[in-house]
C-alpha positions in Angstrom: 8.4 2.4 -5.7 5.7 4.5 -7.4 4.0 1.8 -9.3 2.5 -1.4 -7.9 4.5 -4.3 -9.3 3.9 -8.0 -8.8 6.7 -10.5 -9.3 6.3 -13.8 -11.2 9.0 -16.4 -10.8 9.0 -19.1 -13.5 10.0 -22.4 -12.1 8.0 -25.0 -14.0 10.6 -26.6 -16.2 11.6 -30.2 -16.2 15.4 -29.8 -15.9 16.1 -32.0 -18.8 19.8 -31.1 -19.1 20.6 -31.5 -15.4 21.6 -35.2 -15.4 18.5 -36.3 -13.6 18.5 -33.7 -10.9 15.8 -31.2 -10.2 17.2 -27.8 -11.0 15.0 -25.9 -8.7 16.4 -27.8 -5.7 20.1 -27.5 -6.5 22.0 -25.8 -3.6 23.0 -22.2 -3.9 24.7 -21.1 -0.7 22.6 -22.1 2.2 19.4 -22.1 0.0 18.2 -23.8 -3.1 18.0 -22.0 -6.4 14.3 -21.7 -5.9 14.6 -20.3 -2.4 17.2 -17.9 -3.5 15.0 -16.5 -6.3 12.1 -16.1 -3.9 14.3 -14.4 -1.3 15.5 -11.8 -3.8 12.0 -11.1 -5.0 10.6 -10.9 -1.5 13.1 -8.2 -0.7 11.4 -6.0 -3.3 7.7 -6.7 -2.7 5.4 -9.0 -0.8 3.5 -9.7 -4.0 5.5 -12.7 -5.2 4.1 -15.6 -7.2 5.9 -18.8 -8.3 4.8 -21.1 -11.1 5.6 -24.8 -10.7 4.9 -27.6 -13.1 7.3 -30.5 -13.5 8.3 -32.2 -10.2 5.9 -29.9 -8.2 5.2 -32.4 -5.5 8.9 -33.2 -4.9 9.8 -29.5 -4.8 7.0 -28.6 -2.4 8.1 -31.5 -0.1 11.7 -30.3 -0.1 11.6 -26.6 0.4 9.8 -23.9 2.3 8.0 -21.7 -0.2 7.6 -18.1 0.9 5.6 -17.1 -2.2 2.1 -17.7 -3.6 2.0 -21.0 -5.6 0.6 -21.2 -9.1 0.4 -24.7 -10.5 0.7 -24.9 -14.3 -0.6 -28.2 -15.5 0.3 -27.2 -19.1 4.0 -26.6 -18.3 5.1 -29.0 -21.1 3.9 -26.5 -23.7 6.7 -24.1 -22.7 7.5 -21.0 -20.7 4.8 -18.9 -22.4 2.2 -21.1 -20.8 3.7 -20.5 -17.4 3.6 -16.7 -17.9 0.0 -16.7 -19.0 -1.0 -19.1 -16.3 0.8 -17.1 -13.6 -0.6 -13.7 -14.8 -4.1 -15.1 -15.0 -3.8 -16.2 -11.4 -2.4 -12.9 -10.2 -5.2 -10.9 -11.9 -7.7 -12.8 -9.9 -6.0 -11.7 -6.7 -4.9 -8.1 -7.5 -4.5 -5.4 -10.2 -0.9 -4.5 -10.5 0.3 -1.7 -12.7 3.1 -3.9 -13.9 4.5 -7.4 -13.8 8.2 -8.3 -13.3 9.0 -11.7 -14.7 12.1 -13.6 -13.5 13.3 -17.2 -13.8 14.6 -19.6 -11.2 17.9 -20.4 -12.8 19.6 -17.0 -12.8 21.1 -17.1 -9.3 23.2 -13.9 -9.7 20.1 -11.8 -10.2 19.7 -10.2 -6.8 17.4 -7.7 -5.1 19.7 -4.8 -6.1 19.4 -5.7 -9.7 15.6 -6.1 -9.5 15.3 -2.7 -7.8 17.5 -1.2 -10.6 15.0 -2.5 -13.1 12.1 -1.1 -11.2 13.6 2.3 -10.8 14.4 2.4 -14.6 10.8 1.3 -15.3 9.4 4.0 -13.0 11.4 6.8 -14.6 11.3 5.6 -18.2 7.7 5.9 -19.0 7.9 3.0 -21.5 6.0 -0.2 -21.8 8.9 -2.6 -20.9 12.1 -2.5 -19.0 14.3 -5.5 -19.7 17.7 -7.0 -19.0 20.3 -6.3 -21.7 22.1 -9.3 -23.1 24.9 -9.2 -25.7 22.6 -9.3 -28.7 19.1 -9.2 -27.3 16.9 -8.2 -24.4 15.4 -10.6 -21.9 14.3 -11.4 -18.4 14.2 -10.3 -15.8 11.9 -7.8 -17.4 9.0 -5.6 -16.3 5.8 -5.3 -18.4 3.3 -2.5 -18.1 -0.3 -3.6 -17.6 -1.2 -2.4 -21.1 0.6 -5.5 -22.3 -1.1 -7.9 -20.0 -3.6 -9.1 -22.6 -0.7 -10.1 -24.9 1.1 -11.9 -22.0 -2.1 -13.8 -21.3 -2.1 -15.1 -24.9 1.4 -16.7 -24.7 1.4 -20.5 -24.9 4.6 -21.6 -26.5 8.2 -22.0 -25.5 9.6 -18.6 -26.5 8.2 -16.9 -23.3 8.0 -13.1 -23.5 10.8 -12.7 -26.0 8.3 -12.1 -28.9 6.6 -9.3 -26.9 9.9 -7.7 -26.0 11.0 -7.8 -29.7 7.6 -6.4 -30.8 8.0 -3.4 -28.5 11.7 -2.9 -28.8 11.2 0.8 -29.5 9.3 1.1 -26.3 11.7 -0.8 -24.1 14.3 0.4 -21.6 17.4 -1.7 -21.2 19.4 -2.3 -18.0 23.0 -3.6 -18.3 23.2 -7.0 -16.6 26.9 -6.9 -15.9 27.1 -10.7 -15.9 24.0 -11.2 -13.7 22.0 -12.6 -16.6 23.9 -15.9 -16.6 21.5 -18.8 -16.5 22.1 -22.4 -15.3 21.0 -24.5 -18.3 23.3 -27.5 -17.7 24.9 -29.4 -14.8 28.3 -28.3 -16.0 27.5 -24.6 -16.0 25.9 -25.0 -12.5 29.1 -26.5 -11.1 31.3 -23.9 -12.8 29.2 -21.0 -11.4 29.0 -22.6 -8.0 32.8 -22.9 -7.9 33.3 -19.3 -9.0 31.1 -18.1 -6.1 32.6 -20.6 -3.6 29.4 -22.7 -3.3 31.0 -26.1 -3.6 28.7 -28.8 -5.1 28.9 -32.2 -3.5 
């Protein structure tokens, strides 16, 4: 890739709609959802960071983390706080030209799709390359470093959507082809696991 890109995986949520289970630790194939996200990211770059918040100790006790850990003590204030916390940590370690933000509960997002985003970002010359949903754009998304100051100011639960909307005229979109599906309930997790022959016990 022509630009240096760091990847930030958001995994700080409390899994409030998962019937008491920790979403990050749910099985996905022979890995957990968290391990799967890290594996896909590490296939793209070694510069992978993961934000944990709720249940951080249980998660760290249960899985092997092959990414740099960022602890967000303010995770309750929402996804925006995890983005600003994670990016602040990254900028103390390196100076990437762009940041790719992904979430832990989109298990169909694989390294091929991440690479497609990066290639479109490299060629497009725009501030953002985002995933195309039915009626909006969202993560995974790549943000040029000219937007870092605005990402650092996020603190509420809408994550980066406000910034993507603000710069919609400067955003490239990549068709998700179903890979954007997120696991927000236990029912959806079981359905998606069954479709992909990952039986949940």
